[in-house]
N, C-alpha and C positions, 0 to 999 in steps of 0.2 A: 731901343731894345734890339736884341739879336738872338736868333734861334739857329741852332746848328744840327744838321742831320748826322746819321751814323757814318757818313763818308767825310765828315768835317766840312761840308759845304754850308755856308751861312746865309741867312736872310736877315736883312736889317730894316727896321721900321723907325720912321721919324714922325713925330706928332706935333700938331699945333697947340696953342695955349688952351684950347678947349678939349684937348684929348682926342681930336680926330686925326686919323691917319692922313698925313700929307705927302709922304714919300716912302716908297718901298724899293729896296734893291734886292733882287732875287738871287738865287744860287748860281745863276749864269752871269751875274754882274749887271743885269739890265734894270734900268730905273723906271719906275712908274710914279707919276705925281698925281695928287688929288686936289681939286679945288671945290670950295663950298660957298653957298650964298649966305646971306646974313641970318637965314633961318636954320643954317646947319645942314642944308640939303646938298648932296653931291651934284655939282653942275658939270664937272669935267674930269675925265680920267685920261691922262696923257701917257701913252706907252711909246716905246722905241719905234722908229720907223714911221713916224707921222700917223701912228695908229691911235686915234683919239676918239673917245666916246663923250658926246655932249648930251646934257639933259636939261629940260625946262619943266617947270611946275606951275600949277594954278595957285590961286591964293590960299587954297586949302591944303597945299603941300602934296597934291596928287600929280604923279608924272603924266604930262600931257604930250611931250615931244622928246624924242631921243634919236641920235643918229651916230653912225660911225662911217668908215670909208665904204662899207658895203651896202648900207641901207638906211632908211629913215622911217620912223614910226610915229604916227599921231594917235592919241587916245582921247576919248571923251567919256564922261561919267554922268549919271543922273543925280538927283538930289540926295539919294541914299548912298552915294559914292560907289554905286555898282558900275562896272565897265559896260558901256553901251555901244562903243565902237572902237575898233582898232584898224588903222589904215597903214599898210606897208608899201614902200616904194623904194626906188633907188635913191642914193644920197642926194639931197637937195642943195647942199652947200652950206647950210646953217641950221641949227636946231629950231630956229624960229621961222623957218620957211616950210610951209606945209606941203604935203604931197600934191602933185598935179593930178588931174583926172586921167590923163592919158599916160600910158606906160612910157617911161623914159629910161634909157640906159640898160643896165644889166639886171633889172628886176621889173616885174609887172606891178602896176598899181592896183591893189585889191583892198577893199574895205569890208570888214566883217562886222555885222551888227548883232547885238545881244539884247534879247527881250526877256522879261522875268514875270512870273506870276506874283500876285500880291505878297506871298510869303517868301519871296526872293528866290524861289526855285527857278532854274533856267527854263525858259519857255521855248526859245528858238534861237537859231543862229542863221543869219542871212548873209549873202555875199553880193558885192557890187558886180561881180562877174556872173552873168546869167548862165554860164556853163557849169557853175558850182551850185548844185541844188541846195535849198534851204534844209535845215534840220529842225524838226519839231519834237519836243519832249512831252511825255505824259507821265503822271505819277499815280500811285494808288493812295489809299487813305492813310497809309503809314509813311508817305513821303518817299517811297522807293520808286525808282524808275520802272515804269510799266511798258512804255512804248517809245521807240525812236523812229521817226519817219524821215526818210531821205527824199526830198522832193515830193513828187506826186505818186510814188510807188506805195504799195501797202507797207504798213509799219513793221518793224521788228518788235516782237512782243516778249516780255520777260515774265516768268511765273516764279513764285516763291513757295517754299514749304512752311510749316508751322513754326520752324525755328528761324525763319527769315533768310534761308539760303536759297539761291537761285536753283530752281529745279527744272526749268524749261526755257528754251530760246526758240522762238518761231521766226523764220526768215520770210521775206516777201515772196520767195520762189517756192515756198511750201516745205522746205527742209527744216525739220524740227530736231533740236538737241534736247535730250533728257539727261539729267544729272543724278547720280546716285551717291550716297554717303554711308559710311559705317557708323556704328554707335558713338565713336569718338569724334565724328565730324570730318573724317578724312574723305576726300573725294575718291570714290571707287569706280565711277564710270562717267563717261561723257560720250553718248552715242547719238549719231545723227541718222534720221530716217526720212524717207519721202514716200508718202502714202502707205506707210507701214513697212516699206522695204528698206533694208539697211543701206546706208551711204558710206559712213565712216564709223568706226568704233574705237574708243580709247578707254580701256578698262585697266584697273590697277588693283594689285594685291598689296596689302599693308602689313608690315611686320608688327605683330601685336605688342612687342616689347619696346621697340624703338620708335614706332610710328612712321617709319620711313617706307618708301615704296620698294617692295621686294621684286616686283615684276610689273611690266606694262604690256598690254596686248592691243595691237591695232590690226588693220587689214592685212598686214604682211606676216603676222605671227606674234610670238611672245619674246620680249627681251627680259633678261634677269639681271639683277644688280647685287653687288657685294660692297660692303662698307668696312672701313676701319672703325675701331671702337669710338673714335671721336666724331664719326659721322662723315668723314671725307670719303668720296667715292673711290673704291678699290678696283672694281671691275664691272664691265657691262658686256653681256653676251647677246648678240642680236640674231634674228632668224636669217638663214640663207635666202638670198633673193631680195632682201630688204634694201640692198645697196649701201648698208652701213657696216663698217668694219667693227669687229670686237675690240674692246678696250681694256687696258690694264694700266694701273697707275701706282706710283709710289710717291712719297713726299718727304721733304726734310722737316725738321722740327718747326720751322716757320711757316710750313704749308706751301712751299714751292714744289710744283709738280714735275715729275719725270714720267715719260710714257714708255711702256714696255720695258725692255732690258736696257734702254739707253738712259743714262743719268744726265740730268741737266745741272749746270753750274750757275750759282748765283752769288752776288757780292753781299756785303754787310747790310746794304739797304734793300735787299731782296730783289734787285734788278737782275734779270736773267742775262747770263754771259754766253752760254752755249747750251745746245740741246742735242748734239749729235748730228744735226743737219745744218745749223747756222751758228754764227757768232753774232752777238748783239752788242751795240754801243749806245749808251744813254748820255744825255746832257746833264748838267748839274741839277736841273729841276726834276729829273726823273722821267723825261720824255724820250722815247725811243728815237735815236738818230739814224741808225743804220742796221741792216741785217745782211750779213755776208755769208754766202754758201761755203761750207767747209771744203767742198769739192773744187773750189776755185771759180774764177769767172766773176763777172760783174754782180753787184749786190743791189739792194733796194735802200734808198735813203728817204728820210722823213724830215719835214720842216715844220716849225711850230711858231706861234706867236707867244707873247708873254702871259696870255691867259690860258696857256696849256691847250690851245686848240690846234688841231692838226691842220696846217694850211697847204701842204703839198706832199706828194709822193713822186719819186723818180724811180722807174722800174729798170730791171736789167737790160731790157731791149731799147732803152732810151726814151720811151714814152713816159707820160706823166699824168698825174691827176692834181687838181687844185681845188681848194675849198674856201668858201666865204661864209661869214657869220654875221648875224645882226647884233645889236647891242645887248640883247638878252641871251646871247650865246647859242642861238638856234642856227643850224646850217641852212643858209638861204640860197647857196649856189654851189654847183659842183661841175667841174670841167674834166672830162676823161678823154684824153687823146684828141682834144679840140672840140668835142661835143659837149655843149653846155646844157645843164638842167637847172632850173630855178624852182624854189619851193616857197609856198605860202602856208602859214601855220594858223591853226586854231589852238591857242594855248601852246602846249608842248607837242602837239600832234600835227603832222603834215596834213594839210587840208587839200592841197593840189600841187601838181607838177606843171611846169611850163618849159617850153623849148627856148632856144637862143633868140627867137623873134618874139618872145613873150606870148606865144600861142599856147592855150591850155592843152595839156596832154591827157591828164587824168585827175579826178578828184577822189577823195577817200573819206570813209567813215571808219575811224580807227578801230581795228579789230573785227569789223563787220563786213565792209563792202568797199570795192573799188569800182569806179565808173569812168569809162573812156570819154574823150571829148565828144564822141559820136553818140554817147548815151548808153553804150553797152555795159551792162552791170556784171560784176563778178562778186560772188558772195563767199566770204572766208569760212572755212571749216577749221576749227582750232582744237588742240589737245588740252590736257589738264594744266599745262604750263602757259597756255596762251600762244603757243607757236602755231603759225599758219601751216597746216598740213595738206590742205586741198582748197581748190576754188571751184565753185559750181556756178553754172550760168542761170539764166532766167527760167529755164525749165527744170532746174534741179540737177542736171547732168554735170558730173565732175569733168572739168576741162583741164585741170593740172593738179599734180600731186607732188608733195615735198616731204623729205625725210632728213633727219639730222642725227648725229651721234649725241652723246649725253652733253657735251660741251658746245654743241651747235655747229659742228662741221657738217656742211650739207652733203648729201649723197651726190652721185655722178649726174643726176638729172639736173637740168638748168634751173636756177633759182630766179625766176622772173618776177616773183611777187615783191612789191616795194616793202611790205611788211613781211617779216620772216620769223626767225627763231625768237621766241618769247616776245614777238612784236617789234624787234629791232629792225632797222632798215639795213638791207644787205647790199653791199657794193660789189658787183661781180668782178670788176677789174682788180681791185685790191684784195678781195677775199676777206674784207673786214666788215664788221657790223658797226653802224653808227648807233650807239646806245644813248645818245643825247649829250651827256656831259663828257663822254670819252668814247674812244674807238676800242673795239674788242676783237682780238684775234682768236678764233675758236680752235685753231690748230695748237696753240699753246695753253689755252684756257686762261689767258691773261689779258688785261687791258694794256694799251700801249703807253699809258701815262699813269701817274700816281692818283689814287683815290682822293678827291678833294675833301671827303668826309673822313672821320677818324677810323682807323683800322690798324690792327697789329701789323698786317702785311697789306700794302696798298695796291697790289696787282691782281691776285687771283679772282676769278669770277665766282660769285655765289657761294663764297666760303668753301669752295671745293666740293660742294654738294649740289650739282646742277640738276639732279633728278628731282629734288624736292624743293629747291629754292630758285629765286630769280633775283636779278638786280635791275629794277624797272627802268632806271634812267642813267645808270652808270655813275651816279653822283651820291648814292646812299651807301654807307658802310654795309656790305652785303649781309653780314651776320645780323645786324640790327634790322635791316629791312626784312630779312627772312623771318624774323620773329613776328612781324606784322602779317606775314603771309602763311605761317605754318599752323601749328596744332589746333588753333581755335576752330570751332564748328563753322564759322563763316569765312573760312580761308579765302582771301581774295584771289590767290593764285589759281584756285580751281576754276575761276570763271573770268580770269583777266582778259582773255580774248573776247568773251561775250560782252563784257562791259567796257571794252576799250574805247567805245565811242563816248563814254561818259567822262573819262579822265581828262581828255583834252579840253572840252568846254568847261569842265568843272574848275580846272586850274585857271583858265582865262577869265572866268566870271569874277567880278569884284566881290560879290557876297553871295555865292551860290550855296543854297541850303539843301543839298541832297541829304535826306533823312535828318534835316536840322543842323547839318554841319556847315557853317559858313566858312568860306575861303576868301581871303583878301588877296586879290591878284596883285595889288601894288607891292606888297611885301614879298609875295611868292616870286613874282617876276624880278624884283630887286635882288632877292637872294640868288636867283639863277644867274643874274648878271655878274655878281661878284663871286660866283663859283661855290656858293654854299649849298646846303642840302635843300631839296625841294619838298618842304613839309606839305605843301598843298597837294602834291601827287599822292602822298599817303592818305591825306584826309579824303581825297576824292575816291580812292579805291576802297577805303574803309566804309565811307558813307554809301557808296554805290552798292555795297554788298550787305548793308544794314549792320556792319560790324561796329561802327562807331557809336551810334546812338539811336538805334531803332526804338520806337516808343514801346514796343512789346517787351523790352528788356533783353538782357543777355543771359541765356541759360548756362553759359560756360563758367559762371562764377567770377571770382575776383582775380585780378592780376596783381603782380608784385612790383613795386619800385624798390630798387636796392642800391647800396653803395659798395663799390669795389675799392679796396685799398691794397697797397703793396707794402709789405713790411720792410722791403729794401729801398723804399723811397719812391719819389714821383708823386704826381697829383692823383687824387682819387677820381673815380669815374661813377657817374650815376646812370643806371640803366633800368630797363623794365623787362618783365616776363609775363606772358599772357596767362600763365597758370602755375601752380606749384610744380608740376612735372617739368614745365619749361624752365622754371627757376633752377631746379636741380640740374637739368641738362645744360643750361647756360653756364653754370659754374664749371662743369667739366670741360665744356667747349673753350671757355676763356683760359682755363689752365693749359689746355692743349695748345692753344695758339700763342701763349705768352712767351716772352723772352725767357730763355732758360734760367736767367738770374732772378726772375720775378717770384715773389712769394705772396700770392693773392689771398685775401680773406673777404668774405661777403657778409653784409648785414642788411636786414630788411628795414626800409624807411617808411613804408606804408602800403596800403592796398586800395584798389579801386576797380570798377568795372572796366574790362578791356575796351579800348577805343578812346573816345574823347576824354572820359574821366581819368583813365590811366595816363594818357598823354599830358593832361593838365597837371596831374599830381607829380609826374616826372619833371615837368617844366618848373613847377613850384620849387622843387628841391634844387634843380640846376641853378635857378636864380638866387636862392638862399645861400648856396655854397660857393658863390663867386662867379658863376657863369662859365661858359665854354672858353677854351683857349684856341684862338684862330687869328687870322691876319687882322680882323677888326677888333679883337680883344686879346692881344698877346699875353696879358697878365691875368688871364682868367684863373679861377681857383680850381678848375676841374680839367681832367684829361679829355673830356668831351670836346669835340670840335664844332658842335652846332647846338642850337636850341632845338628842343623837341617840338615846340609850337611857336610859329612866327609872331612877331610883336603885335601886329594888328589883331590877329585872332585871339591872342592871349588877353589883350585888353578887352576885346569884344565879349569874351566868355567870363570876364570877371577877375582874371588874375588870381593869384594866391587864394584859391578857393578851398 
């Protein structure tokens, strides 16, 4: 089978007699081969340049060991197939050679252990490194996260209103966040106080017609926002003294952004070619290769592996950065001008940083806290998008403040926090954010590589609406992910910073039941490894905010699963909307983003409660209509590029329900 992009670059797929992908030749002509065992499990993925991923399984088909050139991972499970330990270390030379106790090579050896309550809710996460505190979780009677305790300090506490929305967050240092919502469920305030005195405030006014944020007010003053009719950000005016410049944007029909009076140029595949400051060159796979200043002089070059992972940057001054990844696609090493930093993960979240001698530098509770190797704690203060806006110490005093423009360009103040804009990791040298699956350049509002999930335009951030939407991992089609985070009364984006500590362990857990939503880490991690959408991340965010399946029910009513067809040809697409108003808005949004030659029509397939039920209904239809079209299933019946619910979870919840 062969697929061809708008620039006539082709990808070729070859299959074995069982229909399994055995070889892929990408648009750069690079060949990857796949090997399977007698049970049909992938045991080796061989990429160019001796870049090979090996995997081994137990008799139950569970992944127990995997390695690549950068790292080795050992995993163990209990009788319920829940992940109970994951050990990471430097490459051991073979997938059947387990990690040694002592750190060897360019990674520390760290084992994380997971314990569960009888109902499979995550109870604790412990580390073999005594410098990384254990995490303890507590839940209320409805299964919602009530407490998160980092080591021996006082716990973080979460409170909920009658509709299941987080309305308070209490930190160990006494700083308390209170959340306010309007009648439609939109977040209108997130204000932090210490002993009743204000610390930070993030207040929002909502346009009653569109439901979008018309303004936001923080300690520096009020910012106002303007939008085009399709919801793309048109302008942002910020208070003087905020350190953030005013913004003005225009877009072409495909959603490619231009800033101010300078028009950007893009090719037929929506790859940026110039923007008034730089010219850009991409490889055949849609990865940025170089950025050259129009004023002349040396430029910046970028190198990639066949998994679309950024492996190196060479800067105009001749210095460089290099990046290493584990078999799950997580960045485990970064070298900037000779200085090496190594990362250990809890699920998709960085749990700790180490130096070049494998000495612990800092540990993290995602979205909540950072702690130095000496035990000094810093508590994050976040806004309504989950962006880190300040850090407070053990007394509650603010020790650092951060600000960004709408697309995440940081102000002139140093961005020292590991977690930054919407929780992304910020790299000061490159000026890029590590979003997980891709790198993001806030100066252009675009990712450096194509979106591995389906999207009309694979480069823009958050569907060009960064004031109201996020792209949590850089691997989800932004418009679809935004639907999970927008209009509903339990919008996860409103508290993404507050519950950030939940998402990482939730994804790592083999059967974590936050609010009853089980997540299979085998399939979630496997999907990450092959570059597919991270369904587990959405499950965790939904469940953590009681959006998915709180036993109290969902007051927001029923969502819609719909079929989009194009009268001018092409495969149909199955999607969902959380409400009737979102269904109407979704139709206009998709028309606005469509190829000018498209003639879309929409039909309703069914209705269900937003969250798990709606996801399962959408997945039912995806499977009935031939499945998604992607590198694992190039002959799928739909334009969708992913399943809505991963295979293990779909089977666990009963399938075709």
